[in-house]
C-alpha positions in Angstrom: -0.8 -34.4 -31.5 -3.8 -32.6 -33.2 -5.5 -29.5 -31.9 -8.7 -31.1 -30.9 -9.6 -33.6 -28.4 -13.0 -34.4 -29.9 -14.4 -33.7 -33.4 -18.1 -34.3 -34.3 -18.8 -33.4 -38.0 -22.4 -34.1 -39.4 -23.7 -36.4 -36.5 -27.2 -37.9 -37.3 -29.4 -40.2 -35.5 -32.9 -40.8 -36.5 -35.5 -42.2 -34.1 -39.5 -42.4 -34.9 -40.3 -39.1 -32.8 -36.7 -37.5 -32.8 -33.8 -36.7 -35.2 -30.5 -35.6 -34.0 -29.6 -33.8 -37.4 -26.2 -33.2 -38.7 -24.7 -31.7 -35.5 -20.9 -30.3 -35.5 -18.8 -29.1 -32.9 -15.4 -29.7 -31.7 -13.4 -29.7 -28.3 -10.0 -28.1 -28.6 -7.3 -29.6 -26.2 -7.1 -27.9 -22.9 -10.6 -26.6 -22.9 -14.0 -27.2 -21.3 -16.9 -27.4 -23.8 -20.4 -27.2 -22.2 -23.2 -29.0 -24.0 -26.5 -27.2 -23.0 -30.2 -27.7 -24.1 -33.7 -28.5 -22.6 -34.7 -32.1 -21.7 -35.0 -34.1 -24.9 -32.9 -31.6 -27.2 -30.5 -34.4 -28.1 -27.7 -33.9 -25.6 -27.6 -37.5 -24.3 -28.3 -38.7 -27.8 -25.2 -36.9 -28.9 -23.0 -38.2 -26.0 -24.2 -41.8 -26.5 -23.3 -41.7 -30.3 -19.9 -40.2 -29.7 -19.0 -43.0 -27.1 -20.6 -45.7 -29.4 -23.4 -46.7 -27.0 -25.9 -46.1 -29.8 -25.1 -46.4 -33.6 -25.1 -43.2 -35.4 -27.2 -42.9 -38.9 -24.5 -40.4 -40.4 -21.5 -38.2 -39.5 -18.1 -38.6 -38.7 -16.3 -38.7 -35.2 -12.7 -38.4 -34.1 -11.5 -38.9 -30.5 -7.9 -37.9 -29.5 -6.8 -37.8 -33.2 -8.2 -41.2 -34.0 -11.5 -42.0 -36.2 -14.0 -44.2 -34.9 -12.5 -47.3 -36.9 -9.0 -46.7 -35.4 -10.4 -46.7 -31.7 -8.4 -49.3 -29.6 -8.0 -50.1 -26.1 -5.1 -47.5 -25.4 -7.6 -44.8 -26.8 -10.3 -46.0 -24.7 -8.1 -46.0 -21.5 -7.8 -42.1 -22.3 -11.5 -41.4 -22.2 -13.1 -40.8 -18.8 -17.0 -41.0 -18.6 -19.4 -40.1 -16.0 -23.1 -40.4 -16.2 -25.8 -38.9 -14.0 -26.9 -41.7 -11.5 -25.0 -44.6 -10.0 -22.2 -45.7 -12.1 -21.1 -48.5 -10.0 -22.3 -51.7 -8.1 -23.8 -51.0 -4.6 -22.2 -53.9 -3.1 -18.8 -52.7 -3.6 -16.7 -50.2 -1.6 -14.1 -47.9 -3.0 -11.4 -50.2 -1.7 -12.7 -53.1 -3.9 -13.4 -50.8 -6.7 -9.9 -50.2 -6.9 -9.3 -54.0 -7.3 -11.9 -53.9 -10.2 -10.2 -51.1 -12.3 -6.6 -52.3 -11.8 -7.9 -55.5 -13.7 -9.6 -53.2 -16.2 -7.6 -50.2 -17.2 -3.8 -50.8 -18.1 -3.3 -47.2 -17.0 -5.0 -47.4 -13.7 -3.0 -45.0 -11.2 -3.9 -46.5 -7.7 -1.9 -43.7 -5.9 -3.9 -41.1 -7.5 -7.1 -42.8 -7.0 -6.5 -43.0 -3.2 -5.1 -39.6 -3.1 -8.4 -38.2 -4.5 -10.3 -40.3 -2.2 -8.5 -38.8 0.8 -8.7 -35.2 -0.8 -12.5 -35.5 -1.2 -13.1 -36.9 2.1 -14.4 -40.4 0.7 -14.3 -43.5 2.9 -12.3 -46.3 1.4 -14.3 -49.1 3.1 -17.9 -48.1 3.3 -20.3 -49.5 0.8 -21.4 -47.5 -2.2 -25.0 -48.3 -1.3 -24.6 -46.1 1.8 -23.1 -43.1 -0.2 -25.0 -40.0 -0.8 -25.7 -38.9 -4.4 -22.9 -36.4 -3.9 -20.5 -38.8 -2.6 -21.4 -41.2 -5.6 -20.9 -38.4 -8.1 -17.4 -37.6 -6.5 -16.5 -41.0 -6.7 -17.4 -41.4 -10.6 -15.4 -38.4 -11.2 -12.4 -39.5 -9.1 -12.4 -43.0 -11.1 -12.6 -41.0 -14.4 -9.5 -38.9 -13.5 -7.5 -42.1 -12.1 -6.6 -44.1 -15.4 -4.7 -41.4 -17.2 -7.7 -39.8 -19.1 -7.0 -37.1 -21.7 -10.7 -36.4 -22.3 -13.7 -36.5 -20.0 -17.2 -36.8 -21.2 -19.6 -36.0 -18.6 -23.4 -36.3 -19.1 -25.2 -34.1 -16.1 -22.5 -34.8 -13.9 -23.5 -32.1 -11.4 -27.3 -32.7 -11.5 -29.0 -32.8 -8.2 -25.9 -32.0 -6.1 -25.7 -29.4 -3.7 -23.7 -26.2 -4.5 -20.8 -27.2 -2.2 -20.4 -30.6 -3.8 -20.9 -29.1 -7.2 -18.2 -26.6 -6.5 -15.6 -29.2 -5.3 -16.4 -31.2 -8.7 -16.0 -28.0 -10.8 -12.6 -27.3 -9.2 -11.6 -30.7 -10.1 -12.5 -30.0 -13.7 -10.7 -26.8 -13.7 -7.5 -28.6 -12.1 -7.8 -31.4 -14.9 -7.5 -28.9 -17.9 -4.5 -27.3 -16.4 -2.7 -29.7 -18.2 -3.4 -28.4 -21.7 -3.4 -32.0 -23.4 -6.6 -32.8 -21.2 -10.2 -31.5 -22.3 -13.7 -31.9 -21.1 -17.1 -32.2 -22.9 -20.0 -31.6 -20.2 -23.6 -31.8 -20.7 -25.5 -29.7 -17.9 -28.7 -28.1 -17.6 -27.1 -26.0 -14.8 -25.8 -23.3 -16.9 -24.4 -21.4 -13.8 -22.1 -24.2 -13.4 -20.8 -23.6 -17.1 -20.6 -20.1 -16.8 -17.9 -20.8 -14.0 -15.7 -23.4 -15.9 -16.5 -23.8 -19.7 -14.6 -22.1 -22.4 -17.1 -22.8 -25.1 -20.7 -23.6 -25.1 -22.7 -25.7 -27.7 -26.4 -25.2 -27.7 -28.6 -27.9 -29.0 -32.5 -27.3 -29.6 -34.6 -29.8 -31.3 -31.7 -32.1 -32.4 -29.8 -29.1 -34.0 -27.0 -27.0 -33.1 -28.3 -23.6 -32.5 -24.9 -22.1 -31.7 -21.3 -22.9 -31.0 -19.9 -19.7 -29.1 -17.1 -18.9 -26.6 -18.5 -18.5 -23.3 -16.7 -15.0 -22.8 -18.5 -13.9 -25.9 -22.0 -14.9 -24.6 -21.4 -13.5 -21.2 -19.5 -10.2 -21.9 -20.4 -9.4 -25.4 -24.0 -10.5 -25.5 -26.9 -8.5 -24.3 -30.7 -8.0 -23.7 -32.2 -4.9 -24.8 -35.4 -4.0 -23.0 -37.7 -1.8 -24.8 -41.3 -0.7 -25.3 -43.3 -1.1 -28.4 -42.5 2.3 -30.0 -38.7 1.8 -29.4 -38.9 -1.9 -30.5 -40.3 -0.7 -33.9 -37.7 1.5 -34.5 -34.9 -0.9 -34.0 -32.8 -2.2 -37.2 -33.8 -5.8 -37.6 -30.4 -6.5 -38.6 -29.3 -5.8 -34.8 -31.7 -8.5 -33.5 -30.7 -12.0 -33.1 -34.1 -13.1 -31.4 -36.8 -11.2 -29.6 -39.7 -11.9 -27.4 -42.7 -9.9 -26.1 -43.1 -9.8 -22.4 -46.4 -7.9 -21.1 -45.8 -4.5 -22.3 -42.1 -4.5 -23.3 -39.7 -6.5 -25.6 -36.6 -8.3 -24.9 -34.3 -8.1 -27.8 -31.0 -10.2 -27.9 -28.2 -8.6 -29.4 -24.7 -9.9 -30.2 -22.7 -6.7 -29.0 -24.1 -4.8 -26.4 -21.5 -2.0 -26.5 -22.2 -1.4 -30.1 -25.9 -1.6 -29.5 -25.6 1.0 -26.7 -23.8 3.4 -29.0 -26.5 3.0 -31.6 -29.3 3.2 -29.3 -28.2 5.4 -26.4 -31.6 5.7 -24.8 -32.1 1.9 -24.6 -31.7 -0.2 -21.5 -29.3 -3.0 -22.4 -28.4 -5.6 -19.8 -25.8 -8.4 -19.6 -27.2 -11.8 -20.5 -27.0 -15.0 -18.7 -26.5 -18.2 -20.6 -30.0 -19.4 -19.3 -31.7 -16.1 -20.7 -29.9 -16.6 -24.1 -31.0 -20.0 -24.3 -34.7 -19.0 -23.3 -34.7 -16.3 -25.8 -33.6 -18.7 -28.5 -36.5 -21.4 -27.6 -39.3 -19.1 -26.9 -38.4 -16.0 -28.9 -38.8 -15.0 -32.5 -36.3 -14.3 -35.3 
């Protein structure tokens, strides 16, 4: 069994007004990888290309140790997919959905499906058209977890949900990867969710990977130095990742706030959220 659940190398997709350009990243087994970036950055394009929904122009993709040309039904059974929005027919109930998937997936686990419905308080016989958005998303995640999935690929799975429902779903993700053979790739613009559950963060901007970092490095090592013009002018440019002028002060992103604090003892250096790091990369200068 390989080290990675998903390997993406040099993935490229060209449109008239947008190019996903040679992006590369990996999802280690037993981990959660968060894919971040502003709307239109290329997150959904990357996921659709990985899943074969759109045809890529270049690059190599390996899922659960198999190259694209080796993909068969047994591998596809081990991939759980959730998109933002309604994934199922409104006319069905969870009970009827069970019959559909029993005939779709050779690995369908009926007992697990109904156990998860009960655990998340979803009614078996209520039609999906009468479900709230949160209920629909819970159902989508339950289905993804009920056919012996080893890899979940999720596109904005927590978008538009209230904090309680989001927390329930995040707990399900963490439970899923307790089995170190299981892995998740999750695209989200809610970076606070990824700060809770992700092991690694891949940041895409304008169709390119800006960074691929451990979440702990971003959260605990990166920092934002706040300084006035005189102090900013005295900084060693090698210590700056990106910087941005805000009114009468400068925000400077540093890769190691402890080292920066020792080098610049009078500087005010704050911990950086993933949102702040992303914003500085997008709006700052190098």
